[in-house]
C-alpha positions in Angstrom: 23.3 7.4 -20.1 20.9 5.2 -18.1 22.7 1.8 -17.6 21.4 0.2 -14.4 24.0 -1.8 -12.6 21.8 -3.0 -9.7 18.3 -4.1 -8.9 17.0 -2.9 -5.5 14.0 -4.6 -4.1 11.8 -2.9 -1.4 9.8 -5.9 -0.2 7.6 -3.8 2.0 6.7 -0.2 2.7 6.0 -1.1 6.4 8.3 0.3 9.0 8.5 0.3 12.7 9.7 3.9 12.8 8.1 7.1 11.5 11.1 9.4 10.9 10.4 13.1 10.2 12.7 13.1 7.2 11.3 10.0 5.5 9.1 10.4 2.4 8.7 6.8 1.5 5.1 5.9 0.7 3.6 3.1 2.8 1.7 0.8 0.5 0.0 -2.2 2.2 1.3 -4.4 -0.6 4.4 -6.6 -0.3 6.5 -8.0 -3.1 6.0 -11.6 -4.3 9.3 -13.4 -4.0 8.6 -15.7 -7.0 7.9 -12.7 -9.3 11.0 -10.9 -7.9 13.2 -13.9 -8.6 11.9 -14.2 -12.2 12.6 -10.5 -12.7 16.1 -10.9 -11.2 16.9 -13.7 -13.6 15.8 -11.5 -16.5 17.9 -8.6 -15.3 21.0 -10.9 -14.8 20.6 -12.1 -18.4 20.5 -8.4 -19.4 23.8 -7.7 -17.7 22.9 -6.5 -14.2 25.3 -8.0 -11.7 24.2 -6.7 -8.3 21.2 -6.9 -6.0 20.3 -4.9 -2.9 17.3 -4.4 -0.5 15.6 -1.3 0.8 12.1 -0.4 2.1 10.3 0.4 4.4 12.1 -1.9 6.7 13.1 -5.0 4.7 13.8 -7.2 7.7 10.1 -7.2 8.3 9.9 -9.6 5.3 12.7 -12.1 6.1 11.2 -14.8 3.9 11.5 -12.5 0.9 15.1 -11.6 1.8 16.2 -15.2 2.1 14.4 -16.5 -1.0 15.8 -13.7 -3.3 19.3 -13.9 -1.7 19.4 -17.7 -2.4 18.4 -17.0 -6.0 21.0 -14.3 -6.4 23.7 -16.7 -5.2 22.5 -19.4 -7.6 22.7 -16.8 -10.4 26.3 -15.8 -9.4 25.2 -12.2 -8.6 26.9 -9.8 -6.2 25.2 -8.2 -3.2 25.2 -4.5 -2.4 23.5 -3.2 0.7 20.6 -4.5 2.8 19.3 -1.2 4.3 17.8 -1.2 7.8 17.1 1.0 10.8 18.4 -1.8 13.1 15.7 -1.7 15.7 12.9 -3.6 14.0 13.1 -6.8 16.1 10.6 -7.9 18.8 13.3 -9.3 21.1 16.9 -10.4 20.8 16.0 -14.1 20.3 14.0 -13.1 17.2 16.8 -10.8 16.1 19.4 -13.6 16.2 17.0 -16.0 14.5 16.2 -13.7 11.5 19.8 -12.5 11.1 21.0 -16.2 11.1 18.5 -17.1 8.4 19.6 -14.2 6.2 23.3 -15.1 6.7 22.6 -18.7 5.9 20.8 -17.7 2.6 24.1 -16.6 1.2 23.7 -12.8 1.6 27.3 -11.4 2.0 26.8 -7.8 1.1 26.9 -4.9 3.6 24.2 -4.3 6.2 23.4 -0.7 5.5 22.5 0.7 9.0 20.9 4.1 9.2 22.3 6.0 12.1 21.5 9.7 12.4 19.6 12.3 14.4 16.4 11.7 12.3 16.1 8.0 13.2 16.6 8.4 16.9 16.9 4.7 17.7 17.2 3.6 21.4 20.9 3.1 22.0 20.6 -0.2 23.7 18.6 -1.8 20.8 21.0 -0.3 18.3 24.0 -1.8 20.1 22.2 -5.2 20.4 21.6 -5.2 16.6 25.2 -4.4 15.8 26.5 -7.2 18.0 24.0 -9.7 16.6 25.0 -8.8 13.1 28.7 -9.5 13.9 27.7 -12.8 15.5 25.5 -13.9 12.6 27.9 -13.1 9.8 31.0 -14.0 11.7 32.9 -10.8 11.0 33.1 -7.2 12.1 33.5 -5.5 8.7 30.0 -6.3 7.4 28.2 -3.0 8.4 28.2 0.4 6.6 26.5 3.3 8.4 24.5 5.7 6.3 23.7 9.0 7.9 21.6 12.0 6.8 22.8 15.3 8.2 20.6 17.2 10.6 20.6 20.6 12.2 21.4 19.0 15.6 24.2 16.4 15.1 24.6 15.7 18.8 22.4 12.6 19.0 23.9 11.1 15.9 27.5 11.6 17.2 26.5 10.1 20.6 25.2 6.9 19.0 28.3 6.6 16.8 30.5 7.0 19.9 28.5 4.4 21.7 29.0 1.9 18.9 32.7 2.6 18.8 33.0 2.2 22.6 30.9 -0.9 22.9 32.9 -2.8 20.3 36.4 -1.6 21.0 36.8 0.9 18.2 37.3 4.6 17.8 35.3 7.1 15.8 37.4 8.7 13.1 36.7 12.2 11.8 37.6 13.9 8.5 37.2 17.6 8.3 35.0 17.4 11.5 32.7 14.8 9.9 32.5 11.2 11.2 34.0 8.9 8.5 34.5 5.5 10.1 34.6 3.4 13.2 37.8 1.3 13.4 39.7 -1.1 15.5 42.6 1.1 16.8 45.1 -1.3 15.3 43.2 -2.0 12.0 45.3 0.0 9.6 48.6 -1.4 10.9 47.2 -5.0 10.7 45.7 -4.5 7.3 49.1 -3.3 6.0 50.4 -6.9 6.5 47.9 -8.1 3.9 45.9 -10.4 6.2 42.2 -10.7 6.0 40.8 -9.2 9.2 37.1 -10.2 9.6 37.4 -10.1 13.3 38.7 -6.5 13.3 36.1 -3.8 13.7 35.7 -1.7 10.5 32.6 0.3 9.8 32.6 3.0 7.1 30.3 6.0 7.7 28.7 7.6 4.6 27.2 11.1 5.2 24.5 12.7 3.0 22.9 16.1 3.0 19.2 16.3 3.7 17.3 16.4 0.4 14.1 18.4 0.4 10.9 17.2 -1.3 9.0 19.3 -3.8 6.6 20.4 -1.0 9.4 22.1 0.9 10.8 25.6 0.5 14.3 24.6 -0.9 15.1 27.7 -3.0 17.5 29.5 -0.6 20.9 28.4 -2.0 23.3 30.9 -3.5 24.1 28.7 -6.5 22.5 26.1 -8.7 23.2 22.4 -8.5 25.8 20.8 -10.7 24.7 17.9 -12.9 26.1 14.5 -12.0 23.8 12.7 -14.4 22.7 10.4 -11.5 25.9 8.4 -11.6 26.7 5.9 -9.0 23.6 4.9 -6.8 21.2 6.5 -9.3 21.9 3.9 -12.0 19.6 1.2 -10.6 16.2 -0.4 -11.2 14.2 0.1 -8.0 11.3 -2.3 -7.4 8.6 -0.7 -5.1 6.5 -2.8 -2.7 3.5 -2.5 -5.0 5.5 -3.8 -7.9 6.3 -0.6 -9.7 9.8 -0.7 -11.3 11.5 2.7 -11.4 14.8 4.3 -12.3 16.8 5.8 -9.4 16.9 4.9 -5.7 15.9 8.4 -4.5 12.6 9.6 -3.2 11.8 11.2 -6.6 11.4 7.7 -8.1 7.8 7.6 -6.8 6.9 10.1 -9.5 5.2 8.5 -12.5 7.7 9.6 -15.1 10.5 7.5 -13.5 8.3 4.4 -13.3 9.3 2.1 -16.2 7.2 -1.0 -15.7 5.6 -3.4 -13.2 6.8 -6.6 -11.7 5.2 -9.6 -13.3 4.1 -7.6 -16.4 7.2 -6.1 -17.9 10.6 -7.7 -18.7 14.0 -6.1 -18.7 14.0 -5.3 -22.4 10.7 -3.5 -22.4 11.7 -1.5 -19.4 14.9 -0.4 -21.1 13.0 0.5 -24.2 10.7 2.7 -22.2 13.7 4.3 -20.5 15.3 5.1 -23.8 12.2 7.1 -24.9 11.5 8.8 -21.6 12.2 12.6 -21.5 12.7 12.4 -17.7 15.3 9.7 -18.0 17.0 11.5 -20.8 17.1 14.7 -18.7 18.5 12.9 -15.6 21.0 10.7 -17.2 22.0 12.2 -20.5 21.5 16.0 -21.0 21.3 16.8 -17.3 18.6 18.4 -15.3 20.5 21.7 -15.7 19.5 21.7 -19.3 15.9 21.7 -18.3 16.5 24.7 -16.0 18.4 26.6 -18.7 15.7 25.9 -21.3 13.0 27.1 -18.9 15.0 30.3 -18.1 15.5 31.0 -21.8 11.8 30.8 -22.3 11.1 33.3 -19.5 10.3 30.9 -16.6 10.8 32.5 -13.2 12.1 30.2 -10.5 11.4 31.0 -6.8 15.1 31.0 -6.2 18.1 28.7 -6.6 18.7 25.2 -5.3 21.9 23.2 -5.0 19.8 20.0 -4.4 19.5 18.1 -7.7 17.0 15.6 -6.2 14.7 18.3 -5.0 14.8 19.9 -8.4 14.0 16.6 -10.1 11.0 16.0 -7.8 9.8 19.6 -8.1 10.1 19.9 -11.9 8.1 16.7 -12.4 5.3 17.8 -10.1 5.2 21.1 -11.9 4.9 19.3 -15.3 8.0 20.8 -16.6 10.2 17.9 -17.4 8.3 16.7 -20.5 7.4 20.3 -21.5 10.9 21.6 -21.8 14.0 19.9 -23.2 16.9 21.3 -25.1 15.6 22.9 -28.3 12.0 23.0 -27.0 10.0 25.5 -25.0 8.3 25.0 -21.7 4.9 23.3 -21.5 2.0 24.4 -19.3 3.0 25.5 -15.8 5.6 28.0 -17.0 5.5 31.4 -15.3 6.4 34.4 -17.4 8.9 36.9 -16.0 
């Protein structure tokens, strides 16, 4: 069931990088902080407790980050991640000034730093950013690293090792995958029960590359397993142009996941639209696998199999299949007979 637990604001689509794996649209619009705060108040009254920031590169709009963070503190809300590529700053003086403003606004969530082969940030600027974050927030456990897997993992691992070496930590591996950067004595010290803000502790979250509908992603040996978009998918995502969508993934730019517009629609009307949306129902209740099974039962011929649920979501919408087929109904236009 769709029950959003967080509001994610993307204050801008602008970004200082042009990563090969990124499919975020780049609207020239930027979010209005006053309208965002009014919507946040409405969401908090509706039961949402968390707020986060994405983009684009959200640090390119520091005024928005500070205003909305201050409002969230006043509302007693919790912070999730503020996503960033970490190399958006003009110079280190501007970096420290902006990070100081965000910290002073009351933001105390995680800085979600993207580090992988795709982003390819210059190592010296990445290290400068990490050090400035530790200084601004006064602790060394305020960063998470989020990393999309790539065919060549060498550059990613090199950057992770550089961060670990620069700040006196070690890169931990689980099953050959990087899982954290830790102060070598962190676990022993944590066992004493003391708060360790000065101890280096960075969790690393790894994600598979997710193909868009335009890519040939039909080469898997098995179909995806439905997870009903639990966890990070249960959010309201506010795009830079004011569209309010379900889900934080790239498929949320498709019209059938857009539930309203900032300044025009309130929390209740958005949830009413979500309750009547076939796309939302498929993602969060019956499962996208039910769409696949329905289409197959009606003779639809898929190009192959995919284990990537987000790819299937994006592809099925663009084919016009999500509203045309649901359990108990046949496919709409676009179906291909066997």
